[in-house]
C-alpha positions as CSV (number, residue, x, y, z in Angstrom):
1,M,52.1,85.6,-141.2
2,N,51.5,83.2,-144.0
3,G,54.1,80.6,-144.8
4,I,55.3,77.0,-144.1
5,F,56.7,75.9,-140.8
6,H,57.8,72.7,-139.4
7,L,56.6,70.4,-136.4
8,P,57.8,67.0,-135.5
9,G,56.8,64.8,-138.1
10,Q,54.5,67.2,-139.9
11,F,54.5,70.2,-142.6
12,F,51.9,72.7,-142.2
13,M,50.8,75.7,-144.4
14,N,49.5,78.5,-142.4
15,T,46.6,80.3,-143.9
16,P,44.4,83.1,-142.5
17,N,41.6,80.7,-141.9
18,R,42.9,77.1,-141.3
19,H,46.0,74.9,-141.3
20,V,46.6,72.4,-144.3
21,I,48.5,69.2,-144.1
22,F,50.4,68.4,-147.0
23,P,50.4,64.5,-148.1
24,R,53.7,62.9,-147.3
25,R,54.3,61.9,-150.8
26,L,53.8,65.6,-152.3
27,L,56.2,67.0,-149.7
28,A,58.6,64.4,-150.5
29,G,58.7,65.6,-154.0
30,L,58.6,69.2,-153.2
31,A,61.5,68.8,-150.6
32,A,63.5,66.7,-153.2
33,S,63.0,69.7,-155.7
34,A,64.0,72.3,-153.3
35,A,67.0,70.3,-152.0
36,I,69.6,72.1,-153.9
37,A,68.3,75.4,-152.9
38,F,67.8,75.2,-149.3
39,S,70.0,74.1,-146.4
40,L,69.6,73.6,-142.5
41,P,72.3,73.5,-139.8
42,A,72.9,70.0,-138.6
43,S,73.4,68.8,-134.9
44,G,77.0,68.9,-133.8
45,A,79.9,71.1,-135.6
46,A,79.4,69.9,-138.9
47,S,76.5,71.0,-141.4
48,S,75.2,69.6,-144.6
49,F,72.3,70.0,-147.2
50,I,68.9,68.3,-146.7
51,G,68.8,66.1,-149.7
52,M,72.2,65.6,-150.6
53,G,72.4,62.1,-148.6
54,A,74.6,63.1,-145.9
55,S,72.1,61.2,-143.6
56,T,70.6,58.1,-145.5
57,G,72.9,58.1,-148.5
58,T,70.3,59.2,-150.8
59,P,68.7,62.6,-151.3
60,S,65.2,61.0,-151.2
61,G,66.0,59.2,-148.2
62,D,67.1,62.3,-146.4
63,V,63.8,64.0,-147.5
64,K,61.6,60.9,-146.3
65,A,63.4,60.9,-142.9
66,A,62.9,64.6,-142.6
67,I,59.1,64.6,-143.3
68,T,58.2,61.1,-141.6
69,P,55.6,62.0,-138.8
70,V,56.5,60.8,-135.3
71,L,53.8,58.7,-133.9
72,R,52.7,59.6,-130.4
73,T,52.3,56.1,-128.6
74,M,49.8,55.7,-125.3
75,E,50.2,53.2,-122.6
76,A,48.2,50.2,-122.8
77,P,44.8,50.7,-121.1
78,E,44.4,49.8,-117.8
79,S,42.0,47.2,-118.7
80,I,44.1,45.3,-120.8
81,R,46.8,45.4,-118.1
82,D,44.4,44.1,-115.6
83,A,43.0,41.4,-117.7
84,Q,44.0,38.1,-116.8
85,I,45.2,35.3,-119.3
86,N,46.0,31.8,-118.3
87,P,49.6,31.1,-119.7
88,L,48.7,27.7,-120.2
89,D,46.3,28.7,-123.0
90,L,49.1,30.0,-125.1
91,F,50.4,27.5,-127.4
92,S,53.3,27.4,-130.2
93,V,52.2,27.6,-133.7
94,P,54.7,26.2,-136.3
95,V,55.7,29.3,-138.3
96,T,59.0,30.3,-139.8
97,V,60.1,33.8,-140.4
98,D,63.0,36.0,-140.7
99,F,63.2,39.2,-138.5
100,P,65.2,41.8,-140.2
101,R,63.6,44.3,-137.7
102,R,60.8,44.4,-135.2
103,M,57.4,43.9,-136.6
104,R,55.3,47.1,-135.6
105,I,51.5,46.5,-134.7
106,G,49.4,49.5,-134.4
107,I,46.3,49.2,-132.2
108,Q,43.4,51.4,-132.1
109,A,43.6,52.4,-128.2
110,S,39.7,52.6,-127.8
111,L,39.4,48.8,-128.5
112,G,41.2,48.2,-125.0
113,L,38.1,50.0,-123.5
114,T,35.5,47.6,-124.6
115,A,33.9,44.5,-123.1
116,Q,36.6,42.1,-125.4
117,T,39.6,43.2,-123.4
118,R,40.5,39.5,-122.5
119,W,40.4,38.4,-125.9
120,L,42.4,41.3,-127.3
121,K,45.0,40.6,-124.4
122,F,44.9,36.8,-125.3
123,T,45.6,37.6,-128.9
124,L,48.5,40.0,-128.3
125,E,50.1,37.5,-125.8
126,E,49.8,34.7,-128.4
127,I,51.2,36.7,-131.0
128,Q,54.4,37.7,-128.8
129,Y,54.5,33.9,-127.4
130,V,54.7,32.7,-130.9
131,L,56.9,35.3,-132.7
132,G,59.0,36.3,-129.7
133,S,58.3,39.6,-127.6
134,D,61.6,41.1,-128.7
135,N,60.4,40.7,-132.4
136,V,57.0,42.5,-131.8
137,E,56.4,46.2,-131.2
138,I,52.9,46.8,-129.9
139,L,51.9,50.5,-130.2
140,W,48.8,51.8,-128.8
141,L,47.5,54.7,-130.8
142,D,44.7,57.1,-130.8
143,D,42.7,57.6,-134.2
144,H,44.5,60.4,-135.5
145,S,48.1,58.8,-134.8
146,L,46.8,55.5,-136.2
147,E,45.7,57.3,-139.5
148,L,49.1,58.9,-139.7
149,G,50.8,55.7,-139.1
150,T,48.9,54.0,-141.9
151,Q,49.3,57.1,-144.3
152,S,53.2,57.2,-143.6
153,E,53.3,53.3,-143.7
154,Q,55.1,53.1,-140.6
155,L,53.0,50.2,-139.2
156,D,53.2,46.6,-140.5
157,F,50.0,45.7,-139.1
158,I,46.9,47.5,-137.7
159,L,44.1,46.3,-135.3
160,S,41.2,48.6,-135.5
161,D,37.2,48.8,-135.4
162,A,35.6,47.9,-138.8
163,D,34.8,51.6,-139.9
164,Q,38.5,52.7,-139.2
165,F,39.9,49.9,-141.1
166,A,37.6,50.8,-144.0
167,L,38.8,54.1,-144.1
168,T,42.5,53.0,-144.2
169,Q,41.4,50.3,-146.9
170,S,40.0,52.7,-149.2
171,A,43.5,54.3,-149.7
172,G,44.8,51.0,-150.8
173,L,47.7,50.7,-148.5
174,Y,46.5,48.2,-146.1
175,E,44.5,44.8,-146.7
176,P,42.5,42.8,-144.3
177,L,44.0,39.2,-142.8
178,A,41.2,38.5,-140.3
179,N,38.1,39.6,-138.8
180,F,37.1,39.2,-135.0
181,L,34.0,36.7,-134.7
182,P,32.4,37.1,-131.0
183,N,30.8,33.8,-129.6
184,A,27.3,35.7,-130.0
185,A,27.5,35.7,-133.8
186,S,27.6,33.2,-136.4
187,R,29.1,35.3,-139.2
188,A,31.9,37.8,-139.2
189,E,29.7,40.1,-141.2
190,D,27.0,40.1,-138.1
191,A,29.8,40.7,-135.3
192,Q,28.5,43.9,-133.8
193,A,25.3,46.2,-133.9
194,G,23.7,49.3,-131.8
195,V,20.9,48.8,-129.5
196,F,18.5,51.5,-128.2
197,F,16.9,50.9,-125.0
198,T,14.7,53.0,-122.6
199,R,13.2,52.8,-119.2
200,R,10.2,50.4,-118.8
201,G,7.0,52.3,-118.8
202,R,8.3,55.2,-120.9
203,D,6.2,56.6,-123.8
204,V,8.9,56.2,-126.3
205,R,7.9,53.0,-128.5
206,N,10.2,53.1,-131.6
207,V,13.3,54.8,-133.1
208,N,11.1,57.4,-134.6
209,A,9.9,58.6,-131.3
210,I,13.5,59.9,-130.7
211,G,12.7,63.0,-132.8
212,G,10.6,64.4,-130.0
213,A,11.5,67.6,-128.6
214,D,11.2,66.1,-124.9
215,V,13.5,63.0,-125.7
216,S,17.1,63.1,-124.7
217,I,19.9,60.5,-125.6
218,A,22.8,58.8,-123.6
219,A,25.5,57.4,-125.8
220,L,29.1,56.4,-125.5
221,S,31.9,58.1,-127.5
222,S,30.9,59.8,-130.9
223,E,33.9,57.9,-132.6
224,T,32.7,54.4,-132.0
225,L,31.0,52.4,-134.7
226,A,28.5,50.7,-132.7
227,G,28.0,52.9,-130.0
228,W,27.2,55.8,-132.1
229,R,27.9,56.1,-135.8
230,A,25.6,52.9,-136.7
231,P,22.8,54.3,-134.7
232,L,23.1,57.7,-136.2
233,A,22.9,56.3,-139.5
234,L,19.7,54.5,-138.7
235,M,18.2,57.6,-137.2
236,Q,19.1,59.5,-140.3
237,L,17.5,57.0,-142.3
238,Q,14.2,57.6,-140.3
239,G,14.2,61.3,-141.4
240,L,15.9,62.6,-138.1
241,S,18.5,65.6,-138.3
242,A,22.1,64.5,-137.2
243,S,22.7,68.0,-135.9
244,A,19.4,68.0,-133.7
245,L,20.5,64.4,-132.6
246,Q,23.9,65.5,-131.5
247,A,22.7,68.4,-129.5
248,K,20.3,66.3,-127.6
249,T,22.8,63.6,-126.8
250,T,24.9,63.2,-123.7
251,F,28.2,61.2,-124.4
252,Y,29.7,59.3,-121.7
253,G,33.1,58.4,-122.9
254,F,33.5,54.5,-122.7
255,S,31.4,54.1,-119.5
256,A,28.7,51.7,-120.5
257,E,27.4,51.6,-116.8
258,A,27.0,55.5,-116.7
259,V,24.7,55.3,-119.9
260,V,22.4,52.6,-118.3
261,R,22.3,54.7,-115.0
262,G,21.4,57.7,-117.0
263,V,18.5,56.0,-118.5
264,L,17.2,54.3,-115.5
265,S,17.4,57.4,-113.3
266,G,15.5,59.3,-115.9
267,A,18.4,62.0,-116.7
268,Q,18.0,60.5,-120.3
269,T,15.1,59.1,-122.2
270,V,16.9,56.8,-124.4
271,G,20.1,54.9,-124.0
272,I,22.5,53.7,-127.1
273,L,25.0,50.9,-126.2
274,P,27.0,48.4,-128.5
275,A,25.1,45.1,-128.6
276,C,25.8,42.4,-126.0
277,M,26.8,45.0,-123.3
278,L,23.1,44.8,-121.8
279,E,23.3,41.0,-121.7
280,Q,26.6,41.3,-120.0
281,F,25.3,43.6,-117.4
282,A,22.3,41.2,-116.9
283,N,24.8,38.1,-116.4
284,E,26.6,40.2,-113.8
285,G,23.4,40.8,-112.1
286,K,23.5,44.5,-112.4
287,I,20.2,44.9,-114.2
288,S,17.2,42.9,-115.2
289,I,16.5,43.4,-119.0
290,E,12.8,42.3,-118.9
291,Q,12.1,44.1,-115.6
292,D,14.0,47.4,-116.1
293,L,14.3,48.2,-119.8
294,A,12.2,48.3,-123.0
295,I,14.3,47.6,-126.4
296,L,13.2,49.8,-129.3
297,N,12.6,48.0,-132.7
298,P,14.7,44.6,-131.8
299,R,16.1,43.2,-135.0
300,T,16.2,39.2,-135.8
301,D,17.1,39.2,-139.5
302,D,20.9,38.4,-138.9
303,S,22.9,35.9,-137.1
304,L,23.7,38.4,-133.9
305,R,22.0,36.8,-131.1
306,C,22.3,39.7,-128.8
307,L,19.5,42.3,-128.6
308,H,20.2,44.9,-131.3
309,T,18.3,47.7,-133.1
310,T,20.7,48.5,-135.9
311,P,21.8,46.4,-138.9
312,A,24.8,44.3,-137.9
313,Y,28.2,45.2,-139.0
314,P,31.8,43.5,-139.1
315,S,33.8,43.8,-135.9
316,W,37.3,44.4,-135.5
317,T,39.9,43.9,-138.4
318,F,43.4,43.0,-138.4
319,G,45.1,44.2,-141.5
320,A,48.4,44.1,-143.1
321,L,50.7,46.7,-145.2
322,A,49.9,45.8,-148.7
323,K,53.2,45.7,-149.8
324,M,54.8,43.7,-147.1
325,D,56.7,40.5,-147.0
326,P,54.4,37.7,-147.9
327,T,56.1,35.6,-145.2
328,W,55.3,37.9,-142.4
329,K,51.6,37.9,-143.6
330,K,51.3,34.2,-143.7
331,A,52.9,33.8,-140.4
332,M,50.4,36.2,-138.9
333,S,47.5,34.5,-140.7
334,T,48.7,31.0,-139.3
335,I,48.9,32.4,-135.7
336,F,45.1,33.9,-136.2
337,Y,43.7,30.9,-137.6
338,S,45.2,28.5,-135.5
339,T,44.3,30.1,-132.0
340,S,41.6,28.6,-129.9
341,S,40.0,31.8,-128.0
342,L,36.5,30.8,-127.6
343,S,36.7,30.8,-123.9
344,Y,37.8,34.3,-124.1
345,G,34.8,35.6,-126.1
346,G,35.5,34.8,-129.8
347,E,37.9,33.8,-132.4
348,W,39.4,35.2,-135.6
349,A,37.6,34.4,-139.0
350,L,38.2,35.1,-142.7
351,P,38.0,38.5,-143.3
352,A,34.5,39.9,-143.8
353,V,32.9,42.0,-146.5
354,N,32.6,45.7,-145.6
355,R,29.8,46.6,-147.9
356,A,27.5,47.3,-144.6
357,V,30.1,49.8,-143.5
358,Y,30.5,51.5,-146.5
359,D,26.7,52.0,-146.7
360,M,26.9,53.6,-143.3
361,F,29.5,56.1,-144.4
362,Y,27.3,56.8,-147.5
363,E,24.5,57.7,-145.0
364,L,26.8,59.8,-142.5
365,K,28.7,61.5,-145.7
366,M,32.1,60.6,-144.1
367,G,35.1,58.7,-145.6
368,P,35.0,58.0,-149.0
369,Y,31.7,59.9,-149.3
370,E,32.8,62.9,-147.4
371,H,32.4,65.1,-150.5
372,L,28.9,64.5,-150.6
373,A,28.5,66.6,-147.4
374,T,29.4,69.7,-149.7
375,W,27.1,71.0,-152.5
376,S,28.5,70.6,-156.1
377,F,26.7,71.7,-159.2
378,N,28.0,68.8,-161.3
379,R,27.2,66.2,-158.8
380,F,23.8,67.7,-158.0
381,M,23.2,67.5,-161.9
382,R,24.5,64.0,-162.0
383,E,22.7,62.4,-159.0
384,N,19.4,64.5,-160.0
385,S,19.3,64.0,-163.8
386,E,16.3,61.8,-163.8
387,V,14.4,63.9,-161.6
388,L,15.2,67.2,-163.4
389,A,14.2,65.5,-166.7
390,L,11.0,64.6,-165.2
391,T,10.7,68.2,-163.6
392,L,11.4,69.6,-166.9
393,L,9.0,67.3,-168.9
394,V,6.1,68.2,-166.4
395,A,7.0,71.9,-166.5
396,F,6.8,71.6,-170.7
397,L,3.5,69.8,-170.2
398,I,2.1,72.2,-167.8
399,V,3.2,75.2,-170.1
400,S,1.8,73.4,-173.3
401,Y,-1.5,72.7,-171.2
402,A,-1.7,76.4,-170.1
403,V,-1.0,77.7,-173.6
404,S,-3.4,75.2,-175.1
405,L,-6.2,76.1,-172.4
406,S,-5.7,79.6,-173.2
407,V,-6.2,79.2,-176.8
408,L,-9.4,77.2,-175.9
409,V,-10.6,79.7,-173.6
410,R,-10.5,82.4,-176.1
411,V,-12.3,79.9,-178.6
412,K,-14.9,79.0,-176.0
413,T,-15.3,82.7,-175.2
414,R,-16.2,83.7,-178.7
415,E,-18.4,80.9,-179.0
416,L,-20.2,82.0,-175.7
417,R,-20.7,85.5,-176.7
418,R,-22.2,84.1,-180.1
419,A,-24.4,81.9,-178.2
420,L,-25.6,84.5,-175.7
421,S,-26.4,86.7,-178.6
422,E,-28.6,83.9,-180.0
423,R,-30.0,83.1,-176.7
424,D,-30.8,86.9,-176.4
425,L,-32.7,86.5,-179.7
426,I,-34.5,83.5,-178.7
427,E,-35.7,84.9,-175.4
428,A,-37.1,87.9,-177.1
429,E,-39.0,85.6,-179.6
430,A,-39.8,83.3,-176.4
431,S,-41.3,86.3,-174.7
432,Q,-43.4,87.0,-177.5
433,S,-44.6,83.5,-177.6
434,R,-45.3,83.6,-174.2
435,Q,-47.3,86.6,-174.4
436,H,-49.4,85.2,-177.2
437,I,-49.5,81.6,-175.4
438,A,-51.1,83.5,-172.4
439,N,-53.4,85.2,-174.2
440,L,-54.5,81.8,-175.4
441,E,-54.5,80.4,-172.1
442,R,-56.7,83.0,-170.8
443,T,-59.1,82.4,-173.7
444,G,-58.8,78.6,-173.0
445,I,-59.7,78.8,-169.2
446,V,-62.8,81.0,-169.9
447,G,-63.7,78.1,-172.5
448,Q,-63.0,75.3,-170.0
449,M,-64.7,76.9,-167.1
450,S,-67.7,77.3,-169.5
451,T,-67.7,73.8,-170.5
452,I,-67.2,72.5,-166.8
453,I,-70.2,74.9,-165.7
454,A,-72.3,73.4,-168.5
455,H,-71.3,69.8,-167.8
456,E,-71.8,70.0,-163.9
457,L,-74.7,72.5,-163.8
458,K,-76.8,70.4,-166.3
459,Q,-77.8,67.9,-163.4
460,P,-78.8,70.0,-160.7
461,L,-80.7,72.4,-163.1
462,A,-82.4,69.5,-164.8
463,A,-83.3,68.0,-161.2
464,I,-84.8,71.7,-160.3
465,V,-86.6,71.9,-163.6
466,N,-88.3,68.4,-163.1
467,F,-89.2,69.2,-159.4
468,A,-90.7,72.7,-160.4
469,G,-92.7,71.2,-163.2
470,S,-94.0,68.4,-161.1
471,L,-95.3,71.3,-158.5
472,N,-96.7,73.4,-161.6
473,R,-98.7,70.4,-162.7
474,R,-99.8,69.4,-159.2
475,T,-101.0,73.2,-158.9
476,K,-102.8,73.5,-161.9
477,Q,-104.6,70.0,-161.2
478,G,-105.6,71.5,-157.8
479,K,-103.7,68.5,-156.0
480,F,-102.1,70.1,-153.2
481,D,-100.1,67.4,-151.1
482,E,-98.1,69.2,-148.4
483,K,-95.8,66.5,-147.8
484,A,-95.1,66.0,-151.6
485,F,-94.8,70.0,-151.9
486,T,-92.2,70.1,-148.9
487,F,-90.1,67.2,-150.2
488,A,-90.1,68.8,-153.7
489,L,-89.3,72.2,-152.6
490,G,-86.3,70.7,-150.1
491,E,-84.9,69.0,-153.5
492,I,-85.0,72.0,-155.3
493,L,-83.4,74.0,-152.7
494,A,-80.7,71.3,-152.3
495,Q,-80.1,71.3,-156.0
496,A,-79.7,75.0,-156.2
497,E,-77.3,74.9,-153.5
498,R,-75.4,72.2,-155.3
499,A,-75.6,74.3,-158.5
500,N,-74.1,77.2,-156.4
501,E,-71.2,75.1,-154.9
502,I,-70.4,74.3,-158.5
503,V,-70.1,77.6,-159.6
504,N,-68.0,78.8,-156.6
505,R,-65.6,75.8,-157.1
506,V,-65.0,76.4,-160.8
507,R,-64.2,80.2,-160.0
508,A,-61.6,79.0,-157.2
509,Y,-60.2,76.5,-159.7
510,A,-59.9,79.3,-162.1
511,K,-58.0,81.5,-159.4
512,H,-56.0,78.2,-158.2
513,D,-57.7,78.8,-154.8
514,Y,-58.4,75.1,-153.7
515,P,-60.3,74.4,-150.4
516,P,-58.2,72.8,-147.5
517,R,-58.8,69.0,-147.0
518,K,-60.3,67.6,-143.9
519,L,-60.5,64.4,-142.1
520,T,-63.7,62.8,-143.5
521,D,-65.4,59.2,-143.0
522,L,-65.4,57.8,-146.9
523,Y,-68.5,55.7,-146.1
524,E,-70.6,58.9,-145.8
525,V,-68.9,60.5,-148.9
526,V,-69.5,57.3,-151.1
527,G,-73.4,57.1,-149.6
528,N,-74.0,60.9,-150.6
529,A,-72.7,60.3,-154.1
530,I,-74.9,57.1,-154.5
531,T,-77.9,58.8,-153.4
532,T,-77.5,61.8,-155.8
533,F,-77.1,59.5,-158.5
534,R,-80.1,57.4,-157.8
535,R,-82.2,60.4,-157.6
536,S,-80.9,62.1,-160.8
537,R,-80.4,59.4,-162.9
538,Q,-82.9,57.0,-164.5
539,T,-81.2,53.4,-164.9
540,T,-82.2,49.8,-164.8
541,A,-78.7,48.9,-163.4
542,E,-78.3,47.2,-160.0
543,V,-75.8,49.2,-157.8
544,I,-73.7,47.0,-155.7
545,V,-71.8,48.7,-152.8
546,R,-68.9,47.4,-150.8
547,V,-67.8,50.2,-148.4
548,N,-66.8,49.8,-144.8
549,P,-67.9,52.4,-142.2
550,H,-65.1,54.4,-140.3
551,S,-62.9,54.7,-143.5
552,M,-61.2,57.9,-142.5
553,A,-58.9,60.1,-144.9
554,E,-58.1,63.6,-145.5
555,V,-60.1,64.8,-148.5
556,D,-62.2,67.4,-150.0
557,A,-65.4,65.6,-149.4
558,W,-67.2,67.5,-152.3
559,E,-64.5,66.6,-154.8
560,I,-64.6,62.9,-153.8
561,E,-68.3,62.9,-154.1
562,L,-68.0,64.5,-157.5
563,A,-65.6,62.2,-158.9
564,V,-67.4,58.9,-157.9
565,L,-70.8,60.5,-159.1
566,N,-68.9,61.3,-162.4
567,L,-67.7,57.7,-162.6
568,M,-71.2,56.2,-161.9
569,K,-72.7,58.4,-164.5
570,N,-70.2,57.4,-167.1
571,A,-70.8,53.8,-166.1
572,A,-74.6,54.1,-166.3
573,D,-74.1,55.6,-169.9
574,A,-71.8,52.4,-170.8
575,I,-74.3,49.9,-169.7
576,S,-77.2,51.5,-171.5
577,G,-78.8,48.6,-173.5
578,V,-76.7,45.8,-171.7
579,E,-78.8,42.8,-170.4
580,D,-78.6,42.6,-166.8
581,P,-76.6,46.0,-166.3
582,K,-74.6,46.4,-163.0
583,I,-72.5,49.0,-161.4
584,E,-70.3,48.1,-158.5
585,V,-68.7,50.5,-155.8
586,M,-66.0,49.4,-153.9
587,L,-63.5,50.9,-151.3
588,M,-60.3,48.8,-150.0
589,P,-57.0,49.4,-148.4
590,Q,-54.3,49.2,-151.0
591,D,-52.0,49.1,-148.2
592,E,-51.5,50.6,-144.8
593,K,-51.2,54.0,-146.0
594,T,-53.4,54.3,-149.5
595,W,-57.0,54.0,-150.1
596,A,-58.6,52.4,-153.5
597,L,-61.9,53.5,-154.6
598,S,-63.0,51.7,-157.6
599,V,-66.2,52.0,-160.0
600,A,-66.9,49.1,-162.1
601,D,-69.6,48.1,-164.7
602,N,-70.3,45.1,-167.1
603,G,-70.7,47.4,-170.3
604,P,-69.4,46.3,-173.7
605,Y,-66.0,45.6,-174.8
606,I,-63.5,48.4,-175.5
607,D,-60.4,47.7,-177.6
608,D,-56.9,49.1,-176.7
609,E,-57.0,52.4,-179.0
610,Q,-60.5,53.4,-177.1
611,L,-58.9,52.4,-173.9
612,A,-55.7,54.5,-174.4
613,A,-58.1,57.5,-175.2
614,L,-60.1,57.6,-172.2
615,F,-58.7,60.3,-170.2
616,K,-57.8,62.7,-173.1
617,P,-59.7,65.8,-172.7
618,L,-62.6,67.0,-175.0
619,Q,-62.8,63.0,-176.4
620,T,-65.7,61.1,-175.7
621,T,-67.4,58.0,-176.5
622,K,-70.9,59.2,-175.9
623,G,-71.0,61.0,-179.5
624,S,-73.0,64.2,-179.3
625,A,-74.2,63.7,-176.0
626,G,-71.0,63.8,-174.3
627,M,-68.4,66.8,-173.7
628,G,-65.1,64.7,-172.9
629,L,-64.8,66.2,-169.5
630,G,-65.9,63.9,-166.8
631,L,-62.8,61.6,-166.7
632,S,-60.7,64.5,-167.2
633,I,-62.3,66.1,-163.9
634,V,-61.8,62.7,-162.2
635,S,-58.2,62.6,-162.9
636,S,-57.5,66.1,-161.7
637,I,-59.2,65.6,-158.6
638,A,-57.1,62.5,-157.8
639,E,-53.9,64.3,-158.5
640,R,-54.9,67.0,-156.2
641,H,-55.3,64.4,-153.3
642,A,-51.6,63.0,-154.2
643,G,-53.1,60.1,-155.9
644,H,-53.8,58.8,-159.6
645,V,-56.6,57.1,-161.5
646,T,-56.1,53.8,-163.4
647,V,-58.6,51.9,-165.7
648,E,-58.5,48.2,-166.6
649,R,-60.9,45.7,-168.3
650,N,-63.6,44.4,-165.7
651,G,-63.2,40.9,-166.8
652,L,-64.6,40.0,-170.3
653,A,-66.9,43.1,-170.2
654,G,-67.1,46.6,-169.0
655,L,-64.2,48.6,-167.3
656,R,-62.9,49.4,-163.9
657,F,-61.9,52.9,-163.0
658,T,-59.7,53.3,-159.7
659,I,-58.6,56.1,-157.7
660,T,-55.9,56.0,-155.1
661,F,-55.3,58.6,-152.2
662,P,-53.7,58.5,-148.8
663,R,-55.5,56.7,-145.9
664,K,-55.6,57.6,-142.4
665,P,-55.4,54.5,-140.3
666,E,-57.3,54.6,-137.0
667,E,-55.5,54.2,-133.6
668,G,-55.0,50.7,-132.6
669,E,-56.0,49.5,-136.0
670,N,-55.3,45.8,-137.0
671,L,-54.3,46.0,-140.8
672,A,-55.1,42.2,-141.3
673,D,-58.6,43.3,-140.1
674,A,-59.0,46.2,-142.3
675,M,-57.9,44.1,-145.3
676,L,-60.8,41.7,-144.5
677,P,-63.5,41.6,-147.3
678,P,-66.3,44.5,-146.7
679,K,-69.9,43.6,-146.6
680,M,-72.2,44.0,-149.6
681,Q,-75.5,45.8,-150.4
682,I,-77.4,45.9,-153.7
683,F,-79.6,48.6,-154.8
684,H,-82.1,47.4,-157.4
685,S,-83.7,49.5,-160.2
686,D,-87.1,49.3,-158.6
687,G,-85.8,51.1,-155.7
688,T,-85.6,48.1,-153.5
689,R,-82.6,46.9,-151.5
690,T,-81.0,43.7,-150.8
691,V,-78.3,43.3,-147.9
692,P,-76.9,39.9,-147.8
693,S,-75.8,40.1,-144.2
694,S,-77.3,42.1,-141.2
695,V,-75.6,45.6,-140.8
696,P,-76.0,47.4,-137.5
697,E,-78.6,50.2,-137.6
698,E,-76.3,52.9,-136.2
699,E,-73.4,52.0,-139.0
700,T,-75.8,52.8,-141.9
701,P,-75.3,56.3,-143.5
702,S,-78.0,58.6,-144.5
703,G,-76.8,58.6,-148.1
704,M,-77.7,55.0,-148.5
705,D,-81.4,55.3,-147.8
706,G,-81.0,54.1,-144.2
707,R,-78.7,50.9,-144.9
708,A,-75.0,50.7,-144.8
709,P,-73.2,49.3,-147.9
710,H,-70.5,46.5,-147.1
711,P,-68.5,45.9,-150.3
712,S,-66.4,42.9,-150.9
713,P,-63.3,42.5,-152.9
714,T,-63.5,41.6,-156.8
715,L,-60.8,40.2,-158.9
716,R,-58.6,42.2,-161.4
717,T,-58.1,41.0,-164.9
718,N,-54.8,41.0,-166.7
719,G,-56.0,43.6,-169.2
720,Q,-53.9,46.7,-170.0
721,V,-53.9,49.2,-167.1
722,H,-53.3,52.9,-168.2
723,G,-52.1,55.1,-165.0
724,I,-53.3,58.8,-165.2
């Protein structure tokens, strides 16, 4: 049944879901408005109407008296009753105050269960000693009764923890007179904090680890500031869930020893206590902090000298009713600031700033910030206006970008289609061009093969003609010499085989079918080239050879021989008509992995333009006698051997052509010895040979007429070098 019913000191509206307590002032107004309409029977025979002044003399007084809540007081905690105070420590303070009634001091009962019981009892004894016990009424109240007493203004003074007083102060009914300053702190703002600890050896290293699934917590009452609310605010700042933390926490009331035992026994992983309690247990010999416990994230950025983890907060606050007689406030302040209670654990100081407490309320969404715990559209818009504006801006930019990108894609698609059409057209034209070029290439290959055959076959065919003509003349003259005939026939056979090899090679090149390279001694290859050159060319030039035996490389011996022979023939043509003509052939390691094979002459000077055009196909410096293919063939051979050809001026006269290709070092070779100047031998135009130093007979290749050439290094000029 819905309606309004009365309990002692309170009015409730009973609804289907909850009870709602009406504020005192609102009920007073409602009662005064309805006083003429309702009446209740009074005790005794007489009866009167509530609100007509029968009890207090005024209608509003009757209503106020009817709705004033009855405060449920408690007995003083046993720890307060057992606390010992030396009466000699109490002393009179010069205060003058009238007592039209007894002062009512409401004390938060949980304060009597803390470690500061002696200091609290000393303070109360001093107040009664100075003002007289008959003039002071001490009321021990639980948190709910203390809240009712302050809201109904039935208490002249209150003594509570900083968070409870901050809630009262926010209503504007009470103002602070003093704050407790313990001996362990230098400022009233740093009077208390919470400390996180675990058993030494546990894996928990910091507050963040408390969120782990296997971590449990031991704490005091959930209503204490330093014992739970301040630690909870810190853990929420670390991103931990308040509901999850509550679920894994065991609350031991106000038994700090039970919290410590729970952690040391392993029943709980982490313990939470107000700061300074661990030091108190250590002083009493109950624990050893260094040996038994590990403190999580200890702080040193405030004046609190006890181990603590949370930020520091003000301690207990003594407040007075805001509209109280100033004489009573002055008298109470005089007592507090004159009392010397350091021997009992602390003293009274000027009121502290409660900013830290309100910050804690904000994190916990309680007290003046309780409305933040429920969602409100207006508050959400107000608190997140900047984020929403930024989100809308980003969304607008994304939509704008998507639209512009879509337009751009359509434009680019049209351009791409047009480009693809143009490409198809170009490819069709290119296909026709490629077909035309292929026809030209086939024609060119046939022409190039013809010129190569003509160029290379000229020499062996000329030799065959010479030897055959010589034999024919000898036969006609009747001069038959078996030795000469045998030599001539052998040369004719060798040159015929050479011509056959040239034809086979040219056919292989046309089919891109190149013979494999083999490990070969370049000493033998160069020797064969020189022998062929001396037998096929009529020249007055001296041939200087500088080549060491056992110069190994993976090459096609026939191609290298052909390249050297072509370079020597070009050199012989260049020095025709030159005084004291010379041709030099040298093989030297360029480095550990590279050979440098060079052919030099002392022919006439060639300018830069002629030097740059030397390797262009079908261009020659020999006039009508040349075909312009010799150097082009040499360049192709070098490239097939992973090398290249360079040309430079050989001092003031002549040129030096150098072919480089990979070198095959011998096992156990000393590179420094290999780089030493090779020995030299000289072949004269009259067929004689000069060897400046002796050469072992077994090192002489057959291609050098039984003598081994031993080159020595030559100097390179600073002339322009053209790489091929």
